[in-house]
C-alpha positions in Angstrom: 64.5 21.2 7.3 68.1 19.9 7.4 69.1 22.1 4.4 67.5 25.3 6.0 69.1 24.5 9.5 72.6 24.0 8.1 72.4 27.3 6.3 70.7 29.4 9.1 73.0 27.6 11.7 76.3 28.4 9.7 78.6 30.7 11.9 76.4 29.9 14.9 78.1 28.9 18.4 77.0 28.6 22.0 73.3 28.4 21.6 71.2 28.6 24.5 67.3 28.8 24.6 65.3 30.2 27.5 61.8 28.8 27.2 59.3 31.0 29.1 56.0 29.3 28.1 55.0 25.9 26.8 51.6 25.0 26.3 50.2 21.3 25.1 47.1 20.6 23.6 45.9 17.5 21.9 48.6 17.1 19.1 50.1 20.4 19.2 52.9 22.2 21.3 53.2 26.0 21.7 56.8 27.0 22.9 57.6 30.7 23.4 61.2 32.0 24.6 64.4 33.8 23.8 67.2 32.3 21.4 70.7 33.1 22.5 73.7 32.3 20.5 76.9 33.9 18.9 77.0 34.3 15.2 79.9 35.4 13.2 81.4 37.0 16.5 78.1 38.7 17.5 75.9 38.1 20.5 72.4 37.5 19.2 69.1 37.5 21.4 65.9 37.0 19.6 62.4 36.2 21.2 60.5 33.6 19.3 57.3 31.5 19.2 56.8 28.1 17.8 54.0 25.6 17.2 54.7 22.0 16.6 52.1 19.7 15.5 52.7 15.8 15.9 50.9 12.6 14.6 52.0 9.7 16.8 55.7 10.1 17.2 56.1 12.3 14.0 56.5 16.0 13.6 53.9 16.9 10.8 54.2 20.5 11.0 56.5 23.0 12.5 56.2 27.0 12.6 58.7 29.3 14.3 58.0 33.1 14.6 60.7 35.6 15.2 61.4 39.2 14.1 63.7 39.1 11.2 64.6 42.8 11.4 65.7 42.5 15.0 68.1 39.6 13.9 69.5 41.5 10.9 70.2 44.7 13.1 72.0 42.5 15.6 74.0 40.9 13.0 75.0 44.2 11.4 76.0 45.8 14.8 
């Protein structure tokens, strides 16, 4: 995860996350919102959804969903 985040976050600055929905049930957390940041000089805004599963105080699974084509279009300008 650290390797992925380092690569994905390269050139990223000013992150701001707007969470519009959070639902917790048992050992799962569902989060929906918009991820906003600047990457390589371009303003990026992407809707996302994520599911995090816990076992005690450890994360055992983490899934994020977003539209890659939307990100690619915004990065291309």
